[in-house]
C-alpha positions as CSV (number, residue, x, y, z in Angstrom):
1,M,9.2,-17.9,-30.2
2,K,9.4,-19.1,-34.0
3,P,11.6,-21.9,-33.7
4,F,9.2,-23.1,-30.6
5,G,5.8,-23.1,-32.5
6,S,7.6,-24.9,-35.8
7,A,8.9,-27.6,-33.4
8,L,5.5,-27.9,-31.6
9,I,3.7,-28.1,-34.5
10,G,6.3,-31.3,-35.2
11,V,5.8,-33.3,-32.4
12,A,2.0,-32.8,-32.7
13,R,2.3,-33.8,-36.1
14,R,4.1,-36.8,-35.0
15,I,1.7,-38.2,-32.3
16,S,-0.9,-38.4,-35.1
17,Q,1.3,-41.0,-36.3
18,P,1.4,-44.6,-34.4
19,E,4.8,-45.3,-35.8
20,G,6.1,-41.7,-34.9
21,R,4.9,-41.7,-31.3
22,E,8.1,-43.1,-29.4
23,H,10.2,-40.3,-31.5
24,A,7.2,-37.6,-30.8
25,C,7.6,-38.1,-27.1
26,R,11.4,-37.7,-27.5
27,S,11.1,-34.3,-29.4
28,L,8.1,-33.4,-26.6
29,V,10.9,-33.5,-23.6
30,S,13.3,-31.9,-26.0
31,F,10.9,-28.9,-27.1
32,G,10.4,-28.8,-22.7
33,Q,14.3,-28.4,-22.7
34,Q,14.4,-25.9,-25.0
35,V,11.3,-24.0,-23.3
36,R,13.2,-24.0,-20.1
37,S,16.6,-22.4,-21.4
38,Y,15.0,-19.6,-22.9
39,A,12.6,-18.8,-19.9
40,A,15.7,-19.3,-17.6
41,S,17.8,-16.5,-20.2
42,V,15.0,-14.2,-20.2
43,E,14.3,-14.2,-16.5
44,P,17.1,-11.8,-15.4
45,L,15.8,-9.3,-18.2
46,R,12.5,-9.4,-16.9
47,N,13.4,-9.2,-13.0
48,A,15.4,-6.1,-14.3
49,W,12.4,-4.7,-16.5
50,H,10.1,-5.1,-12.9
51,F,12.5,-3.6,-10.9
52,A,12.8,-0.6,-12.9
53,K,9.2,-0.2,-12.8
54,A,9.0,-0.2,-9.1
55,L,11.8,1.9,-8.9
56,H,10.7,4.3,-11.4
57,G,6.9,4.4,-9.9
58,E,8.3,5.0,-6.2
59,T,10.4,7.8,-7.2
60,R,7.3,9.1,-9.3
61,W,5.4,9.3,-6.5
62,R,7.7,11.0,-3.9
63,T,9.3,13.5,-6.3
64,Y,5.8,14.7,-6.8
65,K,4.4,17.9,-6.0
66,Q,1.4,18.5,-4.1
67,T,0.0,21.2,-6.9
68,D,0.6,18.7,-9.0
69,Y,-1.1,15.8,-7.3
70,A,-4.0,18.2,-6.3
71,E,-4.5,18.2,-10.2
72,Y,-4.5,14.6,-10.6
73,I,-7.0,14.4,-8.4
74,A,-9.1,17.2,-9.5
75,M,-9.1,15.4,-13.2
76,C,-10.3,12.1,-12.1
77,D,-13.3,10.9,-10.0
78,D,-12.0,8.3,-9.0
79,P,-8.1,8.5,-8.5
80,W,-8.2,5.9,-6.2
81,G,-9.8,3.3,-7.9
82,Y,-13.0,2.4,-5.6
83,S,-14.7,1.7,-8.3
84,S,-12.1,-0.4,-10.3
85,W,-11.1,-4.2,-10.5
86,T,-8.6,-3.2,-7.5
87,S,-11.1,-2.0,-5.1
88,A,-11.4,-5.3,-3.8
89,F,-8.0,-5.0,-2.5
90,T,-8.9,-1.7,-1.1
91,E,-11.8,-3.3,0.3
92,Q,-9.2,-6.1,2.2
93,K,-7.3,-3.3,3.5
94,F,-10.6,-1.4,5.1
95,E,-11.7,-4.6,6.3
96,A,-8.5,-5.6,8.0
97,A,-8.4,-2.0,9.3
98,I,-11.6,-1.7,11.2
99,E,-11.1,-5.5,12.3
100,T,-7.5,-4.5,13.8
101,L,-9.3,-1.5,15.7
102,S,-12.5,-3.3,16.8
103,E,-10.5,-6.3,18.3
104,L,-9.7,-3.6,21.1
105,G,-13.5,-3.7,22.4
106,R,-13.6,-0.2,22.5
107,S,-14.6,3.0,21.0
108,F,-12.6,6.2,20.5
109,E,-13.3,9.5,22.3
110,R,-11.0,11.6,19.8
111,A,-9.8,10.3,16.3
112,F,-7.7,12.0,13.7
113,E,-7.9,10.9,10.5
114,I,-4.8,12.0,8.2
115,G,-4.9,11.6,3.9
116,C,-8.6,11.2,4.0
117,A,-8.6,11.6,0.7
118,Q,-12.5,11.1,-0.5
119,G,-13.8,9.6,2.6
120,A,-13.7,5.8,1.9
121,M,-12.2,4.9,4.9
122,T,-13.4,8.1,7.0
123,E,-17.3,6.6,6.9
124,R,-16.0,3.1,7.9
125,L,-14.2,4.8,10.9
126,V,-17.2,6.6,12.0
127,P,-19.2,4.2,14.1
128,L,-16.1,3.5,16.1
129,C,-15.6,7.4,17.2
130,K,-17.6,9.8,19.3
131,E,-15.2,12.3,17.4
132,L,-13.8,12.1,14.1
133,L,-11.5,15.1,12.6
134,A,-10.5,14.1,8.9
135,V,-8.2,15.9,6.9
136,D,-6.3,16.2,3.5
137,Y,-4.6,19.0,1.8
138,V,-6.2,18.5,-1.5
139,P,-9.4,20.9,-1.4
140,V,-11.2,18.7,-3.8
141,A,-10.5,15.8,-2.0
142,L,-12.1,17.0,1.0
143,E,-15.2,18.1,-0.8
144,R,-15.8,14.8,-2.5
145,A,-15.4,13.3,1.4
146,R,-17.8,15.8,3.0
147,A,-20.7,14.7,0.3
148,R,-19.9,10.9,1.1
149,C,-20.2,11.1,4.4
150,R,-23.0,13.9,4.6
151,G,-25.2,13.4,7.8
152,S,-22.1,11.8,9.8
153,A,-20.3,13.5,13.0
154,V,-17.3,14.1,11.2
155,S,-15.4,17.2,10.8
156,F,-13.4,18.1,7.9
157,A,-10.2,20.1,7.5
158,R,-7.1,21.5,4.9
159,W,-4.2,19.8,6.7
160,D,-0.5,19.2,5.8
161,L,1.3,16.8,7.6
162,Q,4.6,18.5,6.6
163,A,4.1,22.0,7.2
164,D,1.0,22.3,9.9
165,P,1.0,21.7,13.9
166,V,-0.5,19.4,15.4
167,P,-4.6,20.7,15.7
168,G,-4.7,18.5,19.4
169,Q,-4.5,15.4,21.0
170,F,-6.0,12.2,20.1
171,D,-6.9,8.9,21.1
172,L,-6.7,7.1,17.8
173,I,-4.7,8.4,14.7
174,V,-4.8,6.2,11.1
175,I,-2.8,6.9,8.4
176,T,-3.1,4.8,5.9
177,D,-1.3,5.1,1.8
178,V,0.4,8.9,3.0
179,L,4.0,7.9,4.4
180,A,5.0,6.0,1.4
181,S,5.1,9.2,-0.7
182,F,7.1,11.0,1.5
183,G,11.1,11.9,0.4
184,G,12.9,9.3,2.9
185,R,13.9,8.4,6.4
186,R,14.4,12.0,7.8
187,D,11.1,13.0,6.3
188,V,9.5,9.7,8.0
189,R,10.9,10.3,11.4
190,R,9.8,13.8,11.4
191,A,6.0,12.9,10.9
192,S,6.4,10.2,13.5
193,E,7.7,12.5,15.3
194,K,4.6,14.4,14.8
195,L,1.8,11.8,15.0
196,V,3.4,11.1,18.4
197,T,3.2,14.5,19.9
198,A,-0.6,14.1,18.5
199,L,-1.3,11.1,20.0
200,A,-2.7,11.3,23.8
201,P,-0.8,8.8,26.2
202,G,-2.6,5.4,25.9
203,G,-3.7,6.5,22.2
204,Y,-3.1,4.0,19.4
205,L,-1.8,4.9,15.9
206,L,-3.2,2.7,12.8
207,Y,-0.4,2.9,10.1
208,G,-1.2,1.4,6.6
209,D,1.0,1.2,3.1
210,R,-0.1,-0.4,0.0
211,V,3.0,-3.0,-1.4
212,G,1.5,-3.5,-4.6
213,D,1.2,-7.2,-6.4
214,R,3.0,-10.1,-5.9
215,I,5.8,-9.4,-8.3
216,T,6.5,-5.7,-6.5
217,Q,6.5,-7.7,-3.2
218,S,9.2,-9.7,-4.3
219,I,11.0,-7.2,-5.9
220,Q,11.1,-4.8,-2.2
221,N,11.9,-8.0,-0.5
222,S,15.0,-8.8,-2.8
223,W,18.3,-7.8,-1.5
224,L,18.4,-5.0,-3.5
225,G,14.8,-3.4,-3.3
226,R,15.5,-3.5,0.4
227,L,18.6,-2.0,-0.7
228,L,16.9,0.9,-3.0
229,L,13.4,1.3,-2.2
230,F,11.4,3.2,0.5
231,R,9.1,0.0,1.2
232,P,6.2,0.1,3.7
233,G,8.0,-2.2,5.9
234,K,11.1,0.1,6.2
235,I,8.7,2.8,7.2
236,L,7.1,0.3,9.7
237,R,10.5,-0.4,11.1
238,I,11.2,3.5,11.5
239,I,7.7,4.1,13.1
240,A,8.2,1.6,15.9
241,A,11.9,2.8,16.3
242,H,10.3,5.7,18.2
243,P,10.8,5.1,21.9
244,A,7.5,6.0,23.0
245,L,5.4,3.7,20.8
246,V,5.2,-0.4,20.8
247,Q,3.7,-2.2,18.0
248,V,0.7,-4.4,19.2
249,A,-0.9,-5.8,16.0
250,R,0.4,-6.2,12.2
251,R,-1.4,-7.5,9.5
252,N,-1.0,-8.4,5.7
253,T,-3.4,-8.4,3.2
254,E,-2.8,-9.2,-0.5
255,R,-1.3,-5.5,-1.4
256,H,-1.6,-3.9,2.2
257,L,0.6,-3.6,4.9
258,L,-0.8,-2.6,8.3
259,A,0.0,-2.2,11.9
260,L,-1.6,-1.0,15.3
261,L,1.0,1.1,17.6
262,Q,0.0,1.9,21.1
263,K,1.8,5.3,22.8
264,R,3.4,4.2,25.9
265,A,1.4,6.0,28.9
266,A,4.7,7.5,30.1
267,T,7.6,7.6,28.6
268,L,11.1,7.7,29.5
């Protein structure tokens, strides 16, 4: 970038002199062309770096062991960034989720939230549910969720989507920011089968996952991203392909994808 700085200083000096302004304008055009040429040359490298970063982040979380994840949560008072600058994006997700459910114009007799974390979504679901069971496999997260929702009609339990049997049938299941950390298609299909089993006929499944910032989304939507990355859109297609489910709504916030699916009253 040093030649660019020298060129810009030279243009500024010529502009300050009346007899040199015409030449300065030509120099400024030339400088702009140099900048565009430089930007074009580094763009492929920048894109490669962003893709490598996205791939590293995805493989990191998908290979995380439950014990490692539990230790990470235990070490942080706010592991999901509810109090950080990213909280505005998370709040958008919460608002979109509750708005999507509220538009159904009904309350839910028995609801099931999978991956309740520290209870931020849980406390927002309470007014819509007569009975709510919120689960997570991390004990520390459950302790914090209980404290957050103290006084509410919520039951909390330790439960693992990949290992434990379903704890009954529900007319609403909410699962957000969980399935993107699974290993791949086979794991998601197994999970969706379990979710359908736990869903009463006519019941609703609210799925959501983080899609990231605009750069991450553009990488996910590129041909290489569609090929190699396990994107939320790909996860949704796997879930929606289940013959017992029909997608009835979809919403995108700045950094999250949300979809509402309903179980058919009678499966074929």
